[in-house]
C-alpha positions in Angstrom: -44.6 -77.2 173.0 -44.5 -78.7 169.7 -47.8 -80.6 168.5 -47.1 -83.2 171.5 -46.8 -83.6 175.4 -43.1 -84.1 174.7 -40.9 -81.0 175.6 -38.9 -79.5 173.1 -36.2 -77.0 172.8 -35.7 -73.3 171.4 -32.4 -72.7 171.2 -30.4 -69.5 170.3 -27.2 -70.3 168.7 -24.2 -68.1 167.7 -22.1 -70.1 164.8 -18.8 -68.9 163.4 -19.2 -68.3 159.5 -16.6 -68.1 157.4 -16.7 -68.4 153.6 -13.4 -69.6 153.1 -9.5 -69.8 154.2 -8.8 -66.2 153.2 -11.9 -64.7 153.9 -12.6 -62.8 157.3 -14.9 -64.7 159.5 -17.6 -63.6 162.1 -20.4 -65.0 164.4 -23.8 -65.2 163.3 -27.0 -65.7 165.3 -29.2 -68.5 164.5 -32.8 -69.4 166.2 -33.1 -73.5 166.7 -36.4 -74.7 167.1 -38.4 -77.8 167.8 -35.3 -79.6 168.8 -35.9 -83.1 170.6 -33.7 -83.5 173.7 -33.1 -86.5 172.3 -31.2 -85.6 169.0 -27.3 -85.4 169.1 -25.8 -81.9 168.4 -25.0 -82.9 165.1 -28.7 -83.7 164.5 -29.6 -80.5 165.9 -27.2 -78.6 163.1 -29.0 -80.8 160.6 -32.3 -79.2 161.6 -31.1 -75.8 161.4 -29.7 -76.3 157.8 -32.9 -77.8 156.9 -34.2 -74.2 158.1 -31.7 -72.3 156.2 -32.3 -74.2 153.5 -36.2 -73.9 153.0 -35.4 -69.8 153.3 -33.0 -70.0 150.5 -29.7 -69.3 152.5 -26.5 -71.1 152.8 -26.2 -74.2 155.3 -23.6 -74.4 157.8 -20.8 -76.6 156.8 -19.1 -78.7 159.3 -17.4 -82.3 159.4 -19.2 -85.4 160.2 -18.6 -89.0 159.1 -19.4 -91.7 161.4 -21.8 -90.0 163.8 -20.5 -93.1 166.3 -17.8 -91.4 168.0 -15.1 -93.2 166.0 -13.6 -91.1 163.2 -12.9 -87.8 165.0 -14.2 -85.7 162.5 -16.9 -84.0 163.9 -14.7 -81.0 165.5 -16.1 -78.2 166.9 -15.9 -75.9 170.3 -19.1 -75.5 172.0 -19.5 -72.8 174.6 -15.5 -72.9 175.0 -15.3 -76.6 175.2 -14.0 -79.1 172.4 -16.9 -81.3 171.6 -19.2 -79.5 174.3 -19.6 -79.9 177.9 -19.7 -83.9 178.2 -16.3 -85.4 179.8 -15.1 -88.2 177.2 -17.7 -87.6 174.3 -17.2 -86.4 170.5 -19.6 -83.8 169.3 -21.6 -86.4 167.6 -22.4 -88.3 170.8 -23.1 -85.4 172.5 -27.1 -85.1 173.2 -29.7 -82.1 173.1 -30.5 -83.2 176.7 -27.6 -81.6 177.9 -28.8 -78.4 176.9 -32.2 -76.3 178.6 -34.7 -74.7 176.6 -33.7 -71.1 175.7 -29.9 -71.7 176.2 -27.3 -69.8 174.2 -24.5 -72.1 172.4 -21.5 -70.6 170.9 -20.4 -72.7 168.4 -17.0 -72.6 166.5 -14.3 -74.6 165.0 -11.1 -76.0 166.7 -8.4 -72.7 166.5 -4.9 -73.7 165.6 -2.7 -72.3 163.0 -2.0 -75.8 161.8 -5.6 -76.4 161.7 -6.7 -73.7 159.0 -10.2 -72.9 158.8 -11.9 -74.1 155.5 -15.0 -73.0 156.2 -17.5 -72.0 158.7 -16.7 -75.3 161.1 -14.6 -77.1 159.0 -11.1 -77.1 159.7 -8.1 -78.6 157.7 -6.1 -81.3 160.2 -4.2 -82.8 157.4 -1.2 -81.7 159.6 -2.0 -85.0 161.5 -1.3 -87.0 158.2 1.6 -85.8 157.8 2.5 -86.1 161.1 1.4 -89.7 160.5 3.3 -90.4 157.1 6.1 -88.8 158.9 6.8 -92.3 161.1 3.2 -93.4 162.5 3.8 -97.1 160.8 5.4 -99.9 160.9 7.7 -100.6 157.9 9.6 -103.6 158.6 9.7 -106.9 156.6 8.6 -109.7 158.8 7.3 -111.8 156.1 3.8 -113.7 157.4 2.4 -112.5 159.9 3.2 -114.7 162.8 0.2 -116.0 165.0 -0.7 -113.5 167.7 -0.5 -115.8 170.6 3.0 -116.9 169.9 4.5 -112.9 170.3 4.9 -112.3 173.5 4.4 -109.4 175.2 4.1 -108.2 178.6 0.4 -107.4 179.8 1.2 -104.1 181.2 2.5 -103.2 177.7 -0.2 -104.4 175.6 -2.9 -102.8 178.0 -0.7 -99.2 177.8 -0.4 -99.4 173.7 -4.2 -100.6 173.3 -5.2 -97.2 175.6 -2.9 -95.2 173.3 -4.4 -96.9 170.1 -7.7 -95.2 171.1 -7.1 -92.1 170.0 -9.1 -91.1 167.0 -6.8 -87.9 166.1 -9.6 -85.5 166.0 -7.5 -82.8 167.4 -9.2 -81.7 170.8 -6.1 -81.8 172.5 -4.9 -79.1 170.2 -7.9 -77.0 170.6 -7.9 -77.7 174.0 -4.0 -76.2 174.5 -3.0 -72.9 175.4 0.0 -73.2 172.7 -2.0 -75.6 170.5 0.1 -78.5 171.0 -0.3 -81.7 169.4 2.0 -83.5 172.1 -0.8 -85.6 173.2 -2.1 -87.0 169.6 1.5 -87.7 168.6 2.3 -89.3 171.9 -0.3 -91.6 171.6 0.4 -92.6 168.1 4.1 -93.4 169.3 2.8 -95.2 172.5 0.8 -97.7 170.7 3.5 -98.9 168.1 6.6 -98.0 170.6 5.2 -100.4 173.1 4.9 -103.4 171.1 8.0 -105.6 169.8 7.0 -104.9 166.1 7.4 -101.1 166.7 10.2 -101.5 168.5 12.8 -101.9 165.8 11.9 -98.3 164.6 11.1 -96.5 167.5 14.1 -94.1 167.8 13.7 -93.0 163.9 9.7 -92.7 164.7 10.0 -90.6 167.6 12.8 -88.0 166.0 11.1 -88.0 162.8 7.1 -87.5 163.8 8.3 -84.9 166.7 10.3 -83.0 164.2 7.0 -83.3 161.6 5.0 -81.8 164.7 7.8 -78.7 164.9 7.2 -78.3 161.3 3.7 -78.1 161.2 3.4 -75.3 163.6 2.1 -76.9 166.5 3.4 -75.3 169.9 5.2 -76.6 173.1 3.6 -78.7 175.6 3.4 -76.7 178.8 1.9 -79.9 180.6 -1.6 -77.7 181.6 -3.2 -81.3 181.3 -6.2 -79.0 179.3 -5.4 -81.8 176.5 -6.1 -85.0 178.2 -9.3 -83.4 179.8 -10.8 -82.3 176.7 -9.8 -85.8 174.9 -13.0 -87.8 174.2 -11.3 -91.0 174.5 -9.1 -89.9 177.6 -5.6 -90.5 176.3 -3.2 -89.9 179.9 -0.7 -87.4 179.9 1.9 -90.1 180.9 2.3 -90.7 177.4 3.6 -87.3 176.4 6.2 -87.9 179.2 7.4 -91.5 177.3 7.4 -89.0 174.7 9.6 -86.7 175.8 12.0 -89.3 177.7 12.5 -91.6 174.0 12.8 -88.2 172.1 15.7 -87.3 174.4 17.6 -90.9 174.2 17.2 -90.8 170.4 18.7 -87.4 170.4 21.3 -88.0 172.1 22.3 -91.7 170.3 22.0 -89.9 167.0 24.1 -87.0 168.3 26.7 -90.1 169.1 
C-alpha cells in the first residue's frame, strides 16, 4: 500500500541500456515502485526516470510523441512482444493493470538491421521514411481537387484502402518477424494508394520502387508466418502482402517486356 487504500504495484524491470549506436548494450535492472494500475506503460517509465534523476543517474531514453496510439513512435519490445502483451495496442496505450504486483518485465528496443539502436530504447526508423520517399505518394497533376462525391470508387476498394491506411508505421511488424521483414508495412502503404483511382496511374512504378528500396534498406524476406499481423497495433491484414507480391510480379514482367 502507498499511503492510500488503492493498491499500487512494485515491479522488477530489466531494461536495455546502450550509450550509442556503436556501443555495446546490456540489460540493467531497475525497481519501479508506487506504480498505479491506471498508469500507461510510458507513464510508468516516466516515474522510473524521475527516480533515476533524483539519484543523479541517467534516465532511460525512449521514443514517444502523441501517447494516443496514433504516431507509432513508442516502439518497445515488452516481455518478448512488440508493444507488449495486449493485442491491437501500442505501448503508450498499454496500461499497468495488465501486470501484477511483483512482476518482472523485460524491456528492449525493436531488433532489426534496418532499425539501428540510437540509445537505450530509441531506434532509427528512417529506413521507413526512405521507403515512403521512393513511391509512397501521388505525384500526378490533376488540377484542383475533385469533389469526393463525384469520383466513383468501389465500396470494397474504399474499405480496403482505408483499412490499410490505418498503418502508423511503428515497425512492430518488423520487430515481430523472425526475418525482420517490412512486407506488411510496405504492402499497407501500397494498398491504400493503389486501390484508389488517384493512385492507380503510378501503381506499377510505385510497387517496383518501394519494394526495391525495402530490399536496399536490409529488411528480410517474408515467409508468411503471420507474426507481423498478430503484432500490428492496427491489425493490418496479411492479404495486403499477397496483393503486393502479385502487383510486383505483374509490374516486373511488364517492365521486362
